[in-house]
ChimeraX commands (.cxc) that place a marker at each C-alpha (Angstrom):
marker #1 position 0.00,0.00,0.00 radius 0.5
marker #1 position 2.84,2.37,0.86 radius 0.5
marker #1 position 4.50,1.71,-2.52 radius 0.5
marker #1 position 1.19,2.42,-4.28 radius 0.5
marker #1 position 0.85,5.78,-2.54 radius 0.5
marker #1 position 4.46,6.67,-3.36 radius 0.5
marker #1 position 3.92,5.73,-7.03 radius 0.5
marker #1 position 0.71,7.78,-7.16 radius 0.5
marker #1 position 2.54,10.75,-5.62 radius 0.5
marker #1 position 5.33,10.53,-8.20 radius 0.5
marker #1 position 2.88,10.18,-11.10 radius 0.5
marker #1 position 0.90,13.19,-9.87 radius 0.5
marker #1 position 4.10,15.24,-9.69 radius 0.5
marker #1 position 5.06,14.22,-13.21 radius 0.5
marker #1 position 1.61,15.15,-14.51 radius 0.5
marker #1 position 1.88,18.59,-12.93 radius 0.5
marker #1 position 5.41,19.13,-14.25 radius 0.5
marker #1 position 4.57,17.94,-17.76 radius 0.5
marker #1 position 1.13,19.53,-17.89 radius 0.5
marker #1 position 0.04,22.09,-20.47 radius 0.5
marker #1 position 1.59,25.52,-20.37 radius 0.5
marker #1 position -1.87,27.09,-20.74 radius 0.5
marker #1 position -4.29,27.35,-17.87 radius 0.5
marker #1 position -7.52,25.42,-18.18 radius 0.5
marker #1 position -9.63,28.60,-17.93 radius 0.5
marker #1 position -9.32,30.48,-21.19 radius 0.5
marker #1 position -11.64,33.32,-22.19 radius 0.5
marker #1 position -12.58,34.48,-25.65 radius 0.5
marker #1 position -11.70,38.05,-26.51 radius 0.5
marker #1 position -12.66,39.95,-29.68 radius 0.5
marker #1 position -10.93,42.90,-31.30 radius 0.5
marker #1 position -12.92,44.90,-33.85 radius 0.5
marker #1 position -10.62,46.61,-36.33 radius 0.5
marker #1 position -10.96,48.04,-39.83 radius 0.5
marker #1 position -10.11,44.59,-41.21 radius 0.5
marker #1 position -12.85,42.77,-39.26 radius 0.5
marker #1 position -13.42,41.08,-35.92 radius 0.5
marker #1 position -10.52,39.00,-34.65 radius 0.5
marker #1 position -10.96,36.33,-31.97 radius 0.5
marker #1 position -8.37,35.36,-29.39 radius 0.5
marker #1 position -8.34,32.73,-26.68 radius 0.5
marker #1 position -6.72,34.40,-23.68 radius 0.5
marker #1 position -5.47,33.42,-20.28 radius 0.5
marker #1 position -6.52,36.13,-17.79 radius 0.5
marker #1 position -4.13,37.07,-15.00 radius 0.5
marker #1 position -5.58,39.29,-12.30 radius 0.5
marker #1 position -3.32,39.07,-9.27 radius 0.5
marker #1 position 0.14,40.47,-8.56 radius 0.5
marker #1 position 1.98,37.12,-8.62 radius 0.5
marker #1 position 0.51,36.01,-11.96 radius 0.5
marker #1 position 0.92,39.46,-13.51 radius 0.5
marker #1 position 4.58,39.53,-12.41 radius 0.5
marker #1 position 5.25,36.15,-14.05 radius 0.5
marker #1 position 3.17,36.71,-17.18 radius 0.5
marker #1 position 4.58,34.78,-20.13 radius 0.5
marker #1 position 8.05,34.43,-18.63 radius 0.5
marker #1 position 9.91,31.20,-19.38 radius 0.5
marker #1 position 7.41,30.02,-22.00 radius 0.5
marker #1 position 8.93,28.90,-25.28 radius 0.5
marker #1 position 5.90,29.35,-27.55 radius 0.5
marker #1 position 2.69,31.29,-27.97 radius 0.5
marker #1 position 0.36,29.97,-30.67 radius 0.5
marker #1 position -1.39,32.37,-33.04 radius 0.5
marker #1 position -4.81,33.29,-31.74 radius 0.5
marker #1 position -3.74,32.84,-28.12 radius 0.5
marker #1 position -2.69,35.49,-25.64 radius 0.5
marker #1 position -2.49,36.65,-22.07 radius 0.5
marker #1 position -4.75,39.42,-20.74 radius 0.5
marker #1 position -3.45,41.31,-17.71 radius 0.5
marker #1 position -6.32,42.72,-15.62 radius 0.5
marker #1 position -5.20,45.58,-13.36 radius 0.5
marker #1 position -8.67,45.99,-11.76 radius 0.5
marker #1 position -8.56,49.78,-12.19 radius 0.5
marker #1 position -7.15,52.19,-14.74 radius 0.5
marker #1 position -3.55,53.12,-14.08 radius 0.5
marker #1 position -0.26,53.80,-15.83 radius 0.5
marker #1 position 1.67,50.55,-16.18 radius 0.5
marker #1 position 5.01,49.45,-17.60 radius 0.5
marker #1 position 6.16,46.06,-18.80 radius 0.5
marker #1 position 9.50,44.51,-19.63 radius 0.5
marker #1 position 10.61,41.33,-21.35 radius 0.5
marker #1 position 13.01,39.91,-18.76 radius 0.5
marker #1 position 12.92,36.08,-18.87 radius 0.5
marker #1 position 10.43,36.25,-21.75 radius 0.5
marker #1 position 11.70,34.27,-24.74 radius 0.5
marker #1 position 8.87,35.05,-27.16 radius 0.5
marker #1 position 8.71,38.37,-29.06 radius 0.5
marker #1 position 5.33,39.93,-28.33 radius 0.5
marker #1 position 2.90,42.64,-29.34 radius 0.5
marker #1 position 1.52,44.42,-26.25 radius 0.5
marker #1 position -1.87,46.08,-26.57 radius 0.5
marker #1 position -2.58,48.59,-23.81 radius 0.5
marker #1 position -6.37,48.81,-23.31 radius 0.5
marker #1 position -8.42,51.49,-21.53 radius 0.5
marker #1 position -11.41,50.72,-19.29 radius 0.5
marker #1 position -13.83,51.46,-22.15 radius 0.5
marker #1 position -12.23,48.65,-24.20 radius 0.5
marker #1 position -10.39,50.94,-26.61 radius 0.5
marker #1 position -6.74,50.24,-27.43 radius 0.5
marker #1 position -4.64,53.17,-26.22 radius 0.5
marker #1 position -1.27,52.08,-27.55 radius 0.5
marker #1 position 0.47,49.08,-29.12 radius 0.5
marker #1 position 4.10,48.12,-28.48 radius 0.5
marker #1 position 4.90,45.91,-31.47 radius 0.5
marker #1 position 7.55,43.21,-31.73 radius 0.5
marker #1 position 9.01,43.64,-28.26 radius 0.5
marker #1 position 12.56,42.37,-27.75 radius 0.5
marker #1 position 12.86,39.05,-25.90 radius 0.5
marker #1 position 14.87,39.10,-22.64 radius 0.5
marker #1 position 15.11,42.92,-22.62 radius 0.5
marker #1 position 14.89,44.85,-19.35 radius 0.5
marker #1 position 13.91,48.04,-21.20 radius 0.5
marker #1 position 10.66,49.39,-19.77 radius 0.5
marker #1 position 7.65,49.50,-22.10 radius 0.5
marker #1 position 5.16,52.11,-20.78 radius 0.5
marker #1 position 1.42,52.14,-21.39 radius 0.5
marker #1 position 1.45,55.79,-22.41 radius 0.5
marker #1 position -1.49,56.59,-20.15 radius 0.5
marker #1 position -3.95,54.94,-17.78 radius 0.5
marker #1 position -5.11,51.47,-18.87 radius 0.5
marker #1 position -7.24,48.76,-17.32 radius 0.5
marker #1 position -5.63,45.85,-19.12 radius 0.5
marker #1 position -2.81,44.73,-21.37 radius 0.5
marker #1 position -3.09,41.99,-23.98 radius 0.5
marker #1 position 0.05,40.14,-25.00 radius 0.5
marker #1 position -0.02,38.24,-28.30 radius 0.5
marker #1 position 2.65,36.81,-30.58 radius 0.5
marker #1 position 4.74,39.50,-32.31 radius 0.5
marker #1 position 3.44,40.61,-35.68 radius 0.5
marker #1 position -0.22,39.99,-34.82 radius 0.5
marker #1 position -1.22,43.66,-34.72 radius 0.5
marker #1 position 0.38,44.39,-38.09 radius 0.5
marker #1 position -0.90,41.18,-39.71 radius 0.5
marker #1 position -4.50,41.78,-38.59 radius 0.5
marker #1 position -4.51,45.56,-38.98 radius 0.5
marker #1 position -5.13,46.17,-35.28 radius 0.5
marker #1 position -4.49,49.79,-34.29 radius 0.5
marker #1 position -4.94,52.23,-31.40 radius 0.5
marker #1 position -8.61,53.17,-31.10 radius 0.5
marker #1 position -9.83,49.68,-32.03 radius 0.5
marker #1 position -12.33,48.17,-29.60 radius 0.5
marker #1 position -11.70,45.09,-27.46 radius 0.5
marker #1 position -14.64,43.07,-26.18 radius 0.5
marker #1 position -14.31,40.55,-23.34 radius 0.5
marker #1 position -16.04,39.85,-20.03 radius 0.5
marker #1 position -13.44,42.12,-18.42 radius 0.5
marker #1 position -14.76,45.18,-20.23 radius 0.5
marker #1 position -18.44,44.21,-20.26 radius 0.5
marker #1 position -18.50,44.02,-16.48 radius 0.5
marker #1 position -17.35,47.60,-16.00 radius 0.5
marker link #1:1,2 radius 0.2
marker link #1:2,3 radius 0.2
marker link #1:3,4 radius 0.2
marker link #1:4,5 radius 0.2
marker link #1:5,6 radius 0.2
marker link #1:6,7 radius 0.2
marker link #1:7,8 radius 0.2
marker link #1:8,9 radius 0.2
marker link #1:9,10 radius 0.2
marker link #1:10,11 radius 0.2
marker link #1:11,12 radius 0.2
marker link #1:12,13 radius 0.2
marker link #1:13,14 radius 0.2
marker link #1:14,15 radius 0.2
marker link #1:15,16 radius 0.2
marker link #1:16,17 radius 0.2
marker link #1:17,18 radius 0.2
marker link #1:18,19 radius 0.2
marker link #1:19,20 radius 0.2
marker link #1:20,21 radius 0.2
marker link #1:21,22 radius 0.2
marker link #1:22,23 radius 0.2
marker link #1:23,24 radius 0.2
marker link #1:24,25 radius 0.2
marker link #1:25,26 radius 0.2
marker link #1:26,27 radius 0.2
marker link #1:27,28 radius 0.2
marker link #1:28,29 radius 0.2
marker link #1:29,30 radius 0.2
marker link #1:30,31 radius 0.2
marker link #1:31,32 radius 0.2
marker link #1:32,33 radius 0.2
marker link #1:33,34 radius 0.2
marker link #1:34,35 radius 0.2
marker link #1:35,36 radius 0.2
marker link #1:36,37 radius 0.2
marker link #1:37,38 radius 0.2
marker link #1:38,39 radius 0.2
marker link #1:39,40 radius 0.2
marker link #1:40,41 radius 0.2
marker link #1:41,42 radius 0.2
marker link #1:42,43 radius 0.2
marker link #1:43,44 radius 0.2
marker link #1:44,45 radius 0.2
marker link #1:45,46 radius 0.2
marker link #1:46,47 radius 0.2
marker link #1:47,48 radius 0.2
marker link #1:48,49 radius 0.2
marker link #1:49,50 radius 0.2
marker link #1:50,51 radius 0.2
marker link #1:51,52 radius 0.2
marker link #1:52,53 radius 0.2
marker link #1:53,54 radius 0.2
marker link #1:54,55 radius 0.2
marker link #1:55,56 radius 0.2
marker link #1:56,57 radius 0.2
marker link #1:57,58 radius 0.2
marker link #1:58,59 radius 0.2
marker link #1:59,60 radius 0.2
marker link #1:60,61 radius 0.2
marker link #1:61,62 radius 0.2
marker link #1:62,63 radius 0.2
marker link #1:63,64 radius 0.2
marker link #1:64,65 radius 0.2
marker link #1:65,66 radius 0.2
marker link #1:66,67 radius 0.2
marker link #1:67,68 radius 0.2
marker link #1:68,69 radius 0.2
marker link #1:69,70 radius 0.2
marker link #1:70,71 radius 0.2
marker link #1:71,72 radius 0.2
marker link #1:72,73 radius 0.2
marker link #1:73,74 radius 0.2
marker link #1:74,75 radius 0.2
marker link #1:75,76 radius 0.2
marker link #1:76,77 radius 0.2
marker link #1:77,78 radius 0.2
marker link #1:78,79 radius 0.2
marker link #1:79,80 radius 0.2
marker link #1:80,81 radius 0.2
marker link #1:81,82 radius 0.2
marker link #1:82,83 radius 0.2
marker link #1:83,84 radius 0.2
marker link #1:84,85 radius 0.2
marker link #1:85,86 radius 0.2
marker link #1:86,87 radius 0.2
marker link #1:87,88 radius 0.2
marker link #1:88,89 radius 0.2
marker link #1:89,90 radius 0.2
marker link #1:90,91 radius 0.2
marker link #1:91,92 radius 0.2
marker link #1:92,93 radius 0.2
marker link #1:93,94 radius 0.2
marker link #1:94,95 radius 0.2
marker link #1:95,96 radius 0.2
marker link #1:96,97 radius 0.2
marker link #1:97,98 radius 0.2
marker link #1:98,99 radius 0.2
marker link #1:99,100 radius 0.2
marker link #1:100,101 radius 0.2
marker link #1:101,102 radius 0.2
marker link #1:102,103 radius 0.2
marker link #1:103,104 radius 0.2
marker link #1:104,105 radius 0.2
marker link #1:105,106 radius 0.2
marker link #1:106,107 radius 0.2
marker link #1:107,108 radius 0.2
marker link #1:108,109 radius 0.2
marker link #1:109,110 radius 0.2
marker link #1:110,111 radius 0.2
marker link #1:111,112 radius 0.2
marker link #1:112,113 radius 0.2
marker link #1:113,114 radius 0.2
marker link #1:114,115 radius 0.2
marker link #1:115,116 radius 0.2
marker link #1:116,117 radius 0.2
marker link #1:117,118 radius 0.2
marker link #1:118,119 radius 0.2
marker link #1:119,120 radius 0.2
marker link #1:120,121 radius 0.2
marker link #1:121,122 radius 0.2
marker link #1:122,123 radius 0.2
marker link #1:123,124 radius 0.2
marker link #1:124,125 radius 0.2
marker link #1:125,126 radius 0.2
marker link #1:126,127 radius 0.2
marker link #1:127,128 radius 0.2
marker link #1:128,129 radius 0.2
marker link #1:129,130 radius 0.2
marker link #1:130,131 radius 0.2
marker link #1:131,132 radius 0.2
marker link #1:132,133 radius 0.2
marker link #1:133,134 radius 0.2
marker link #1:134,135 radius 0.2
marker link #1:135,136 radius 0.2
marker link #1:136,137 radius 0.2
marker link #1:137,138 radius 0.2
marker link #1:138,139 radius 0.2
marker link #1:139,140 radius 0.2
marker link #1:140,141 radius 0.2
marker link #1:141,142 radius 0.2
marker link #1:142,143 radius 0.2
marker link #1:143,144 radius 0.2
marker link #1:144,145 radius 0.2
marker link #1:145,146 radius 0.2
marker link #1:146,147 radius 0.2
marker link #1:147,148 radius 0.2
marker link #1:148,149 radius 0.2
marker link #1:149,150 radius 0.2
view
């Protein structure tokens, strides 16, 4: 019985360690731009620990996926790319769901600060080149439960 428990414990640990890099709870987010409505499946991070980690240490970010940072209230924010291996586009979003600013093709592993350029409620990180490819620009509207609830 003791060996069975030990084996179960080891298997559980291996499952956790080898598990998916994406959280089970993804939300759908839409961005309406001049080129149409674009859907993304996003992982929402809404606490200090998860926001601090963000996409650090991940080796890939599929197209159509992203991470949405919820700051709970509008504020000026800054990001950096330390320990982030994937080049990203960062979309800084105001409380009304409008994109304030886009930092395109951010440099992996850089400690250079990337400011929001004004108060924002959220930041969406997607794979680099997404904004250009889809024609997403400042002023475009983002729709998600985060913005509908406010």
